DSSP file (Angstrom, degrees, kcal/mol; ACC not computed):
  #  RESIDUE AA STRUCTURE BP1 BP2  ACC     N-H-->O    O-->H-N    N-H-->O    O-->H-N    TCO  KAPPA ALPHA  PHI   PSI    X-CA   Y-CA   Z-CA
    1    1 A M              0   0    0      0, 0.0     2,-0.6     0, 0.0    33,-0.0   0.000 360.0 360.0 360.0 138.9   -4.7  -73.2   27.1
    2    2 A T        +     0   0    0      2,-0.0     2,-0.2    32,-0.0    35,-0.1  -0.866 360.0 153.7-100.7 121.6   -1.6  -75.2   27.6
    3    3 A W        -     0   0    0     -2,-0.6     0, 0.0    31,-0.0     0, 0.0  -0.736  59.6 -94.0-129.8-179.2    1.4  -73.3   29.1
    4    4 A H  S    S+     0   0    0     -2,-0.2     3,-0.0     1,-0.2    -2,-0.0   0.724 110.4  23.4 -71.6 -20.8    4.4  -74.5   31.1
    5    5 A S        -     0   0    0      1,-0.1    -1,-0.2     3,-0.0     3,-0.0  -0.998  63.1-142.3-147.4 140.1    2.6  -73.7   34.3
    6    6 A P  S    S+     0   0    0      0, 0.0     2,-0.5     0, 0.0    -1,-0.1   0.669  97.7  53.0 -75.5 -14.6   -1.1  -73.3   35.3
    7    7 A I        +     0   0    0      2,-0.0     2,-0.5    61,-0.0    60,-0.0  -0.977  66.9 175.6-124.1 117.6   -0.2  -70.4   37.6
    8    8 A R        -     0   0    0     -2,-0.5    60,-2.6    -3,-0.0    61,-2.1  -0.971  13.4-157.3-127.7 115.7    1.8  -67.5   36.0
    9    9 A V  E     -a   69   0A   0     -2,-0.5     2,-0.3    59,-0.2    61,-0.2  -0.787   7.8-171.3-100.6 130.9    2.5  -64.5   38.1
   10   10 A A  E     -a   70   0A   0     59,-2.9    61,-2.9    -2,-0.4     2,-0.2  -0.854   2.7-167.5-113.4 154.2    3.3  -61.0   36.7
   11   11 A T    >   -     0   0    0     -2,-0.3     3,-1.4    59,-0.2    47,-0.4  -0.710  44.8 -90.2-126.3-179.8    4.5  -57.9   38.6
   12   12 A D  T 3  S+     0   0    0     59,-0.3    46,-0.1     1,-0.3    47,-0.0   0.672 129.3  51.7 -66.7 -15.3    4.8  -54.3   37.7
   13   13 A A  T 3  S+     0   0    0     44,-0.1    -1,-0.3    45,-0.1     2,-0.1   0.433  88.2 109.5 -98.5  -1.2    8.3  -55.1   36.5
   14   14 A S    <   -     0   0    0     -3,-1.4    44,-1.5     2,-0.0     2,-0.3  -0.458  41.9-180.0 -79.7 147.4    7.2  -58.0   34.2
   15   15 A M  E     -B   57   0B   0     42,-0.2     2,-0.5    -2,-0.1    42,-0.2  -0.989  13.4-161.0-145.9 138.5    7.3  -57.8   30.4
   16   16 A Y  E     +B   56   0B   0     40,-2.7    40,-2.6    -2,-0.3     2,-0.3  -0.979  26.9 151.9-118.2 130.0    6.4  -60.3   27.8
   17   17 A A        -     0   0    0     -2,-0.5    38,-0.1    38,-0.2    37,-0.1  -0.994  41.0-159.6-155.3 151.2    7.8  -59.8   24.3
   18   18 A M    >   +     0   0    0     36,-0.4     3,-1.9    -2,-0.3     4,-0.5  -0.670  26.6 172.0-123.9  71.6    8.7  -61.7   21.2
   19   19 A P  G >>  +     0   0    0      0, 0.0     3,-0.9     0, 0.0     4,-0.6   0.726  67.1  70.6 -61.8 -23.0   11.0  -59.0   19.7
   20   20 A E  G >4>S+     0   0    0      1,-0.3     5,-2.4     2,-0.2     3,-0.8   0.818  91.8  59.7 -64.1 -27.8   12.3  -61.2   16.9
   21   21 A S  G X45S+     0   0    0     -3,-1.9     3,-1.3     1,-0.2    -1,-0.3   0.791  93.9  64.9 -70.9 -24.6    8.9  -61.0   15.3
   22   22 A A  G <45S+     0   0    0     -3,-0.9    -1,-0.2    -4,-0.5    -2,-0.2   0.732 105.4  44.5 -67.9 -21.5    9.2  -57.2   15.1
   23   23 A I  G <<5S-     0   0    0     -3,-0.8    -1,-0.3    -4,-0.6    -2,-0.2   0.180 128.0 -95.5-109.0  16.8   12.1  -57.6   12.7
   24   24 A G  T < 5S+     0   0    0     -3,-1.3     2,-0.2     1,-0.3    -3,-0.2   0.567  82.4 127.0  89.6   9.3   10.4  -60.3   10.6
   25   25 A L      < -     0   0    0     -5,-2.4    -1,-0.3    -6,-0.1     2,-0.2  -0.630  63.6-103.2 -95.9 158.8   11.8  -63.5   12.2
   26   26 A F        -     0   0    0     -2,-0.2    -1,-0.1     1,-0.1     2,-0.1  -0.514  42.8-101.2 -76.0 148.1    9.7  -66.4   13.5
   27   27 A C        -     0   0    0     -2,-0.2     5,-0.3     1,-0.1     3,-0.2  -0.378  38.5-147.7 -67.2 146.4    9.3  -66.7   17.3
   28   28 A D    >   +     0   0    0      1,-0.2     3,-2.8     3,-0.1     4,-0.1  -0.373  68.0  41.8-103.6-173.0   11.5  -69.2   19.1
   29   29 A V  T 3  S-     0   0    0      1,-0.3    -1,-0.2    -2,-0.1    -2,-0.0   0.772 134.2 -54.6  42.3  41.5   11.0  -71.4   22.1
   30   30 A G  T 3> S+     0   0    0     -3,-0.2     4,-2.4     3,-0.1     3,-0.4   0.602  97.8 138.8  77.6  10.5    7.4  -72.3   21.2
   31   31 A G  H <>  +     0   0    0     -3,-2.8     4,-3.2     1,-0.2     5,-0.2   0.858  67.1  56.5 -58.5 -37.6    6.4  -68.6   20.9
   32   32 A S  H  > S+     0   0    0     -5,-0.3     4,-1.5     1,-0.2    -1,-0.2   0.904 109.6  46.4 -62.1 -39.5    4.4  -69.3   17.8
   33   33 A Y  H  4 S+     0   0    0     -3,-0.4     4,-0.5     2,-0.2    -2,-0.2   0.951 115.0  45.7 -65.7 -48.9    2.3  -71.9   19.6
   34   34 A F  H >< S+     0   0    0     -4,-2.4     3,-1.5     1,-0.2     4,-0.4   0.909 109.3  55.1 -62.8 -42.3    1.8  -69.7   22.7
   35   35 A L  H >< S+     0   0    0     -4,-3.2     3,-0.8     1,-0.3     4,-0.3   0.872 106.0  52.0 -60.4 -36.3    0.9  -66.6   20.6
   36   36 A S  T 3< S+     0   0    0     -4,-1.5    -1,-0.3    -5,-0.2    -2,-0.2   0.587 117.3  39.4 -76.9  -7.4   -1.8  -68.5   18.9
   37   37 A H  T <  S+     0   0    0     -3,-1.5    -1,-0.2    -4,-0.5    -2,-0.2   0.244  82.6 108.1-121.9  11.6   -3.3  -69.6   22.2
   38   38 A I  S <  S+     0   0    0     -3,-0.8     2,-0.6    -4,-0.4    -2,-0.1   0.951  83.1  28.5 -59.1 -57.2   -2.9  -66.5   24.3
   39   39 A H    >   -     0   0    0     -4,-0.3     3,-0.6     3,-0.3    -1,-0.2  -0.917  65.5-157.2-117.9 114.3   -6.5  -65.3   24.6
   40   40 A K  T 3  S+     0   0    0     -2,-0.6    -1,-0.2     1,-0.2    -2,-0.1   0.869  94.4  37.7 -55.4 -42.7   -9.2  -67.9   24.5
   41   41 A S  T 3  S+     0   0    0      1,-0.2    -1,-0.2     2,-0.0    -2,-0.0   0.614 124.0  37.2 -90.4 -11.7  -12.0  -65.5   23.4
   42   42 A D    X   -     0   0    0     -3,-0.6     3,-1.7     1,-0.1     4,-0.4  -0.722  54.7-179.9-143.8  90.0   -9.9  -63.3   21.1
   43   43 A P  T 3> S+     0   0    0      0, 0.0     4,-1.4     0, 0.0     3,-0.3   0.643  76.1  79.1 -65.8 -12.2   -7.2  -65.0   18.9
   44   44 A S  H 3> S+     0   0    0      1,-0.2     4,-2.9     2,-0.2     5,-0.2   0.730  79.3  70.2 -68.8 -19.3   -6.3  -61.6   17.4
   45   45 A V  H <> S+     0   0    0     -3,-1.7     4,-2.3     2,-0.2    -1,-0.2   0.956 103.0  41.0 -60.7 -51.2   -4.3  -60.8   20.6
   46   46 A G  H  > S+     0   0    0     -4,-0.4     4,-2.7    -3,-0.3    -1,-0.2   0.877 114.3  53.2 -64.6 -38.0   -1.6  -63.3   19.7
   47   47 A L  H  X S+     0   0    0     -4,-1.4     4,-2.3     2,-0.2     5,-0.3   0.931 109.3  49.2 -61.9 -45.6   -1.7  -62.3   16.1
   48   48 A Y  H  X S+     0   0    0     -4,-2.9     4,-2.5     1,-0.2     6,-0.4   0.933 113.8  45.2 -58.7 -48.0   -1.2  -58.7   17.1
   49   49 A L  H  X S+     0   0    0     -4,-2.3     4,-2.1     1,-0.2   -31,-0.2   0.893 113.7  50.2 -65.0 -39.2    1.8  -59.6   19.3
   50   50 A G  H  < S+     0   0    0     -4,-2.7    -1,-0.2    -5,-0.2    -2,-0.2   0.857 116.0  40.7 -68.2 -35.4    3.3  -61.9   16.7
   51   51 A I  H  < S+     0   0    0     -4,-2.3    -2,-0.2    -5,-0.2    -1,-0.2   0.889 126.1  31.5 -79.7 -40.6    3.0  -59.3   13.9
   52   52 A T  H  < S-     0   0    0     -4,-2.5    -3,-0.2    -5,-0.3    -2,-0.2   0.738  88.4-135.0 -93.2 -24.0    4.1  -56.2   15.8
   53   53 A G     <  +     0   0    0     -4,-2.1    -4,-0.1    -5,-0.3   -31,-0.1   0.723  43.5 174.5  71.5  20.0    6.5  -57.6   18.4
   54   54 A A        -     0   0    0     -6,-0.4   -36,-0.4    -5,-0.2     2,-0.4  -0.181  28.4-124.8 -60.0 152.6    4.7  -55.4   20.9
   55   55 A R        -     0   0    0    -38,-0.1     2,-0.4    -3,-0.1   -38,-0.2  -0.847  17.0-154.4-101.8 136.5    5.7  -55.7   24.5
   56   56 A V  E     -B   16   0B   0    -40,-2.6   -40,-2.7    -2,-0.4     2,-0.3  -0.939  18.3-170.6-113.2 132.8    3.0  -56.4   27.2
   57   57 A K  E >   -B   15   0B   0     -2,-0.4     3,-1.5   -42,-0.2     4,-0.4  -0.841  35.5 -32.8-126.5 157.0    3.7  -55.2   30.7
   58   58 A G  T >  S+     0   0    0    -44,-1.5     3,-1.6   -47,-0.4     4,-0.5   0.029 123.2   6.0  47.6-127.8    2.3  -55.5   34.3
   59   59 A K  T >> S+     0   0    0      1,-0.3     4,-2.1     2,-0.2     3,-1.0   0.764 121.1  70.8 -62.2 -26.6   -1.4  -55.9   34.7
   60   60 A D  H <> S+     0   0    0     -3,-1.5     4,-2.6     1,-0.3     6,-0.3   0.794  86.9  66.1 -62.6 -26.7   -1.9  -56.2   30.9
   61   61 A L  H <4>S+     0   0    0     -3,-1.6     6,-2.4    -4,-0.4     5,-1.9   0.866 107.3  40.6 -61.4 -35.4   -0.2  -59.6   31.1
   62   62 A V  H X45S+     0   0    0     -3,-1.0     3,-1.2    -4,-0.5    -2,-0.2   0.903 112.5  54.6 -77.3 -43.6   -3.3  -60.8   33.1
   63   63 A K  H 3<5S+     0   0    0     -4,-2.1    -2,-0.2     1,-0.3    -3,-0.2   0.875 113.1  42.9 -56.8 -39.8   -5.8  -58.9   30.9
   64   64 A W  T 3<5S-     0   0    0     -4,-2.6    -1,-0.3    -5,-0.2    -2,-0.2   0.445 116.5-112.5 -90.8  -0.5   -4.4  -60.5   27.8
   65   65 A G  T < 5S+     0   0    0     -3,-1.2    -3,-0.2     2,-0.2    -4,-0.1   0.585  86.4 114.5  85.1  10.3   -4.2  -64.0   29.4
   66   66 A I  S   <S+     0   0    0     -5,-1.9     2,-0.3    -6,-0.3    -4,-0.2   0.892  82.7  30.5 -79.3 -41.1   -0.4  -64.3   29.4
   67   67 A A        -     0   0    0     -6,-2.4    -2,-0.2    -8,-0.1   -58,-0.2  -0.795  67.3-150.6-110.0 158.1   -0.2  -64.3   33.2
   68   68 A T  S    S+     0   0    0    -60,-2.6     2,-0.3    -2,-0.3   -59,-0.2   0.672  79.3  28.2 -98.6 -21.4   -2.9  -65.7   35.5
   69   69 A H  E     -a    9   0A   0    -61,-2.1   -59,-2.9    39,-0.1     2,-0.5  -0.985  61.0-147.0-142.7 149.3   -2.1  -63.3   38.4
   70   70 A Y  E     +a   10   0A   0     35,-0.4    35,-3.3    -2,-0.3   -59,-0.2  -0.980  19.5 175.8-116.5 124.5   -0.8  -59.9   39.1
   71   71 A V        -     0   0    0    -61,-2.9   -59,-0.3    -2,-0.5    33,-0.1  -0.990  32.9-120.3-126.8 120.7    1.2  -59.3   42.3
   72   72 A P    >>  -     0   0    0      0, 0.0     3,-2.3     0, 0.0     4,-0.5  -0.293  26.1-117.6 -57.4 143.9    2.9  -55.9   42.9
   73   73 A S  G >4 S+     0   0    0      1,-0.3     3,-1.2     2,-0.2   -62,-0.0   0.830 113.9  63.4 -52.8 -34.5    6.6  -56.2   43.3
   74   74 A S  G 34 S+     0   0    0      1,-0.3    -1,-0.3     2,-0.1     4,-0.2   0.734 104.1  47.8 -65.0 -21.0    6.3  -54.9   46.8
   75   75 A K  G <> S+     0   0    0     -3,-2.3     4,-2.2     1,-0.2    -1,-0.3   0.459  84.1  93.6 -98.2  -2.4    4.3  -58.0   47.8
   76   76 A L  H <X S+     0   0    0     -3,-1.2     4,-3.2    -4,-0.5     5,-0.2   0.889  81.1  54.8 -59.7 -41.4    6.6  -60.5   46.2
   77   77 A P  H  > S+     0   0    0      0, 0.0     4,-2.4     0, 0.0    -1,-0.2   0.908 109.8  48.0 -59.7 -38.5    8.5  -61.2   49.4
   78   78 A E  H  > S+     0   0    0     -4,-0.2     4,-2.5     2,-0.2    -2,-0.2   0.930 113.8  46.6 -64.5 -45.0    5.2  -62.0   51.2
   79   79 A L  H  X S+     0   0    0     -4,-2.2     4,-2.6     2,-0.2     5,-0.2   0.931 113.0  49.3 -62.5 -46.2    4.1  -64.3   48.4
   80   80 A T  H  X S+     0   0    0     -4,-3.2     4,-2.7     1,-0.2    -2,-0.2   0.920 112.9  47.0 -59.6 -45.4    7.5  -66.0   48.3
   81   81 A N  H  X S+     0   0    0     -4,-2.4     4,-2.2    -5,-0.2    -1,-0.2   0.906 111.8  50.7 -63.7 -42.3    7.5  -66.6   52.0
   82   82 A S  H  X S+     0   0    0     -4,-2.5     4,-2.3     2,-0.2     5,-0.3   0.899 112.8  46.0 -64.0 -41.0    4.0  -67.9   52.0
   83   83 A I  H  X S+     0   0    0     -4,-2.6     4,-2.5     2,-0.2    -2,-0.2   0.936 113.2  49.2 -66.6 -46.1    4.8  -70.3   49.2
   84   84 A A  H  < S+     0   0    0     -4,-2.7    -2,-0.2    -5,-0.2    -1,-0.2   0.857 117.7  41.5 -61.6 -35.2    8.0  -71.5   50.9
   85   85 A T  H  < S+     0   0    0     -4,-2.2    -1,-0.2    -5,-0.2    -2,-0.2   0.860 126.4  28.3 -79.7 -37.9    6.1  -72.0   54.2
   86   86 A N  H  < S+     0   0    0     -4,-2.3     2,-0.5    -5,-0.2    -3,-0.2   0.667  94.1  90.2-106.2 -19.1    2.9  -73.6   53.0
   87   87 A V     <  +     0   0    0     -4,-2.5    -4,-0.0    -5,-0.3     9,-0.0  -0.711  50.4 177.5 -89.2 126.1    3.6  -75.5   49.8
   88   88 A K    >   -     0   0    0     -2,-0.5     3,-2.2     4,-0.1    -2,-0.0  -0.741  46.7 -98.4-116.6 165.5    4.6  -79.1   50.2
   89   89 A P  T 3  S+     0   0    0      0, 0.0    -2,-0.0     0, 0.0    -1,-0.0   0.812 125.5  50.0 -55.7 -29.4    5.4  -81.8   47.6
   90   90 A Q  T 3  S+     0   0    0      2,-0.0    -3,-0.0     0, 0.0     2,-0.0   0.419  83.1 124.4 -90.6   2.3    1.8  -83.1   48.0
   91   91 A S    <   -     0   0    0     -3,-2.2     2,-0.2     1,-0.1    -4,-0.1  -0.352  56.2-133.6 -63.8 140.8    0.2  -79.6   47.6
   92   92 A T     >  -     0   0    0      1,-0.1     4,-2.2    -2,-0.0     5,-0.2  -0.484  21.6-109.3 -90.1 164.4   -2.4  -79.5   44.9
   93   93 A N  H  > S+     0   0    0      1,-0.2     4,-2.9     2,-0.2     5,-0.2   0.874 120.5  56.4 -58.7 -36.7   -2.7  -76.7   42.2
   94   94 A E  H  > S+     0   0    0      2,-0.2     4,-2.0     1,-0.2    -1,-0.2   0.888 106.7  48.2 -64.3 -39.5   -5.8  -75.5   44.0
   95   95 A E  H  > S+     0   0    0      2,-0.2     4,-1.5     1,-0.2    -1,-0.2   0.908 114.3  45.7 -66.7 -41.9   -4.0  -75.1   47.3
   96   96 A I  H  X S+     0   0    0     -4,-2.2     4,-2.4     1,-0.2    -2,-0.2   0.901 110.5  54.6 -67.4 -40.4   -1.2  -73.2   45.6
   97   97 A L  H  X S+     0   0    0     -4,-2.9     4,-2.8     1,-0.2    -2,-0.2   0.893 105.0  53.4 -58.7 -41.7   -3.7  -71.1   43.7
   98   98 A A  H  X S+     0   0    0     -4,-2.0     4,-1.3     2,-0.2    -1,-0.2   0.878 109.0  49.6 -62.4 -38.2   -5.4  -70.2   47.0
   99   99 A I  H  X S+     0   0    0     -4,-1.5     4,-0.7     2,-0.2     3,-0.3   0.936 113.0  45.5 -65.7 -46.8   -2.0  -69.0   48.4
  100  100 A V  H >X S+     0   0    0     -4,-2.4     4,-1.2     1,-0.2     3,-1.2   0.904 108.4  57.3 -64.5 -40.9   -1.3  -66.9   45.2
  101  101 A N  H 3< S+     0   0    0     -4,-2.8    -1,-0.2     1,-0.3     3,-0.2   0.841  98.8  60.9 -58.7 -34.0   -4.8  -65.5   45.3
  102  102 A K  H 3< S+     0   0    0     -4,-1.3    -1,-0.3    -3,-0.3    -2,-0.2   0.785 114.8  33.7 -64.4 -26.3   -4.3  -64.1   48.8
  103  103 A H  H << S+     0   0    0     -3,-1.2    -1,-0.2    -4,-0.7    -2,-0.2   0.521 102.7  94.5-106.2  -9.2   -1.4  -61.9   47.6
  104  104 A A  S  < S-     0   0    0     -4,-1.2     2,-1.0    -3,-0.2   -33,-0.2  -0.476  77.3-120.0 -89.4 155.0   -2.6  -61.1   44.1
  105  105 A D    >   -     0   0    0    -35,-3.3     3,-1.5    -2,-0.2   -35,-0.4  -0.827  28.5-169.4 -86.9 101.0   -4.6  -58.1   42.8
  106  106 A L  T 3  S+     0   0    0     -2,-1.0     3,-0.2     1,-0.3    -1,-0.1   0.468  78.8  64.8 -78.2  -0.3   -7.6  -60.0   41.5
  107  107 A T  T >  S+     0   0    0      1,-0.2     3,-1.7   -37,-0.1     4,-0.4   0.404  71.1 100.0 -96.9   1.5   -8.9  -56.9   39.7
  108  108 A A  G X  S+     0   0    0     -3,-1.5     3,-1.4     1,-0.3   -45,-0.2   0.846  75.3  58.6 -58.3 -37.0   -5.9  -56.7   37.3
  109  109 A A  G 3  S+     0   0    0      1,-0.3    -1,-0.3    -3,-0.2    -2,-0.1   0.687 101.7  56.8 -68.5 -16.3   -7.9  -58.4   34.5
  110  110 A D  G <  S+     0   0    0     -3,-1.7    -1,-0.3     2,-0.1    -2,-0.2   0.534  82.2 112.7 -89.8  -7.4  -10.4  -55.5   34.7
  111  111 A A  S <  S-     0   0    0     -3,-1.4     2,-0.3    -4,-0.4    -3,-0.0  -0.307  75.4-109.8 -67.4 148.6   -7.9  -52.8   34.1
  112  112 A I        -     0   0    0      1,-0.1    -1,-0.1   -49,-0.0   -52,-0.1  -0.639  29.6-123.5 -79.2 133.0   -8.0  -50.8   30.9
  113  113 A I        -     0   0    0     -2,-0.3    -1,-0.1   -53,-0.1     3,-0.0  -0.673  29.2-141.2 -79.7 120.9   -5.1  -51.6   28.5
  114  114 A P        -     0   0    0      0, 0.0     2,-0.4     0, 0.0    -1,-0.0  -0.324  22.7 -97.1 -77.7 163.5   -3.3  -48.3   27.7
  115  115 A D        -     0   0    0     -2,-0.0     2,-0.3     2,-0.0     0, 0.0  -0.662  42.1-145.5 -75.4 132.8   -1.9  -47.4   24.3
  116  116 A Y              0   0    0     -2,-0.4   -60,-0.0     1,-0.1   -62,-0.0  -0.719 360.0 360.0 -99.6 152.4    1.8  -48.2   24.2
  117  117 A D              0   0    0     -2,-0.3    -1,-0.1     0, 0.0    -2,-0.0   0.439 360.0 360.0 -82.2 360.0    4.4  -46.2   22.4
């Protein structure tokens, strides 16, 4: 899947939404493209979000493939400091990925998606 970044971090305060689709408008800023590519194994996820304008939050962003990592907000300062200290212009995506993995909850994709109101 092509996104703007190969590493996308979500927190408990993160939310992804295309609210314009809930009122019958087309998604902007490439949203239609992203929605059709959200979940590799289940294209209905993007269709659902595009039709309903539903909001996806926290760990569900990882479960649905919108984010690649979940880091609790309380750990963001540690992650930020680790990135600032260890990432150099010549750092590879794999090196950056290893840093993010150290601070991420790698079980987030296994969480059960709750029903939203």
